[in-house]
N, C-alpha and C positions, 0 to 999 in steps of 0.2 A: 196660265195667268190666273190670278185670283183678284176678284173685285170685291171690295169691302166698302160698305156704307158707313161713313163716320159723321159724328156731330161736330160742327165747327163752333168756336167760342161764341159766336153771335146766335147760335141756336139753329143755323141752317144745316141741312144735311148735304154732304158732298160724297162723291164716289172716288175711291182711291184704287188705283190698280197696282198690283204687286206682281213682279215677274222674277223668277229665279232661273239661272242657267248654271247647273252644277258642273257641267263640262268646263265652262270658262271660269267657274268659281266666282260668280258675281250675282248680285241681285239689284233690281231697280224698282223704284216706287214712284208713282206719279199722282199728283193731287192738284186740283185747282183751288187756289186760295180765295177767301171771300172777296178780295178786290179784283178778281179775274185773272191774277197772275197764275201761270202754270209752273208748278215746282216739281222738279225731278231730283231724286236722290239715287245715285248709283254707288254701290259698295263693291269695290274690287278687292276681294280678300287676298288674291294672289300677290298683288303689289302693295297691299296695305294702304289703299287710297280710297277716300270718299269724295265723290264729286256732287256738288249741289248745283243745279242749274235753275235759273228763274227766267221765264219769258214774261216780261212785264209789258202790259198794254201801254202804248205810247199816248201822249196827249197831242193829237194832231193839231189842235187849234193853237198849241204853243210851239209849233215848229218841230215837234219830235216825229221820228219815223213811227211806223205802224206798231212795232213792238221793239223792246230793247232786251237783249239777252245778256245775262251775267253768269259766270261760272266761278264757283268757290271750291277750291280743292284743299282738303285737309287729310291728315293722317287718320287711317282707320285703326282703331285699337281693338284688341281682342275682347270678345264678350260684349261689344256694343250692340251687335245685331246677331240674330241666330244664323248659323252657317247656311250656305246656299243649298246644301242637299236637304236640310231640314225644311227650309222654306219651300223647296220644290215639292215636298210631300204634303204641304198644307192643303186642306180641302175646305171649301166653303159649305158649312152644314146648313145654315139658315141665311140665304142670300138677302132676305128682306130686313134682317136685324140691323139696327143702327148701333154701331159699336162705339164705345168710349174707352180710352186707354185705362188700364188698371193702375198704371204708375205715371206720375208726371215727373219727368226728370228736369232738373234745373236749367234755366236759360243759360246758354253759353254765349259769351261776348268775345268775338275774335277779331284781332287786329290783322287784317290781311295786308302785309307790308311788302309783298313781292309779286311781280307780274310773271306769268308763265307764257313762254313763246308757243303759240298754237302748233306751228309746223314741227317743233321738236318734242311736243308733249307726249307723243305716242310711247316714248321710252319710259315715261313715268307710269302711264296706263294707256292701254290700247283703246280704252273707252272714250278718252278725251276727244279723239278725232270725230266720233259720231255725236257725242253729247254736247260738246262745246262748239260745234261748227258755226252756229249763229253768233257766238260770243267771242270770235277770234281775237278781238282787241280788248276783251274784258274778262281775262282769266286770272284769278288771284289766288295766292296762297300765303303761308306765314313763314317767317324766317326759321322758327324752331322746327317746323315740319320739313323744310328744305334740308336742314342739318341732318335730320334722320334719314332722308332719302339719299343724300350724298354719301352717307356712311354705307348705304346699301349698294353704292356704285352707280347711281344715276348721274348722267352728264349735267354738270352745273351750268353749262352755257344756255340752258333753256330758261334760267331764272334771271330776273332783273329786279334789283331792289328799288322800290318806289320812293319818291321824295317823302321825307318825314317832316314833322313839325320842327325838328331840330335843324333841318336844312333850310326850311322856309318859315321863319319866325311868324309871319303874318298869315300862315295857313290856318283857316278856320274850319269849323264844321259847316257843311253845306247849308244846313238849315239856318245858320246865323249869317251866311254870306248874302249880301244884297245884289252883287254883280253876277249876272248869269254866265259871264264869260271868264270868270276867275277860277283858278284851281281851288279845290277845297276837299275836305274829308267827308265822304259820303257814307251813309249808314243804310243798310238794307236788312230787314228782318223777315224771317220765314219760320213757319211752324210745320213740323212733321206730326200730324194729328194722331196717327196710329201706326205703330210698326212692331213687329215681333222682336222683342229685345232679348228675351231669355227663354231657354227651354225649361219646362217643368219636369221634375222627376218624381215618380211615385214608387213606393216600395211594395214588394210582393214577397210572400213567404211560401216556400214550397212545402210539400208533405213532410219533409225531413226537418222543417223549421229553419232552413237556410234563407236568409233575407237577401234579395237582390233588388236593384232599382232599374227602372225602365223609363224612357221618355213618354210622358203622358199628356203633353200639351205645351202651350207657349204662354209666356207672359207678355202683355202688350204695354208699350210705353208711348208717351207723347213728349216731344222735346222741341224747344224753340231755340233759334240761333239768331244772333245779330252780328252782321259783318261790317266792319269799318274799313274803308279803303280810299286811296287817293284817286281823284278824278281831275283831269286837266281843265275842266270847266263845269260850272254848276248845272249847265243845261243837261248834263248827263245824269242828273240826280234830282229831277224835279219832284219826286214823291217825298223827298226828305225835307219837307218845309213845315214850319210852325203852322198848325191848323187852328 
């Protein structure tokens, strides 16, 4: 496991932990956001699946439970993150150094319009069972990613299309909705402050003048995501309010 100190947008320093399992061909990364939410990103290279999990502290005085868990599952594309065997080899040279990503990748805004059945989710990725256990009723993905996985032979019965604005014309964004018990479209944003997104290659020339390249480091990136998804009542989305 690698622990990296990173600077958050507000200037605070947080610790991020990165873990690679080259046997299972997956990596995970965990970070506490400035608002106290614990965010985990799991990349399952074998199944081409990315799982984001957020554990959000509840507002007890507003009738919420201690914490709320959300899971967002999207397709993992090639070259988004360095391979698990490269991640497993990373060593922390200066553990006290506060790191800032070299490259800021654009914010991705994703419409999560499909719910995933937790008990069947293991077929999509074996990690869903562990990572999303607290979020059984709140696992979301996108129709376009579902199409990709269905073509790979994943069982379609684990997916259920969520109500859309076209089905419910008065479906509003939760932050505009005044009734706490009405369904609405919730928005949740998270930031992965620092992650190894690319390998760097250096060139070397041997005595005969032949040039070859070798891996000589990593490039780090930062990326933000905003997920929009349907909730049956605004009470499940209290952070998404006009402040």
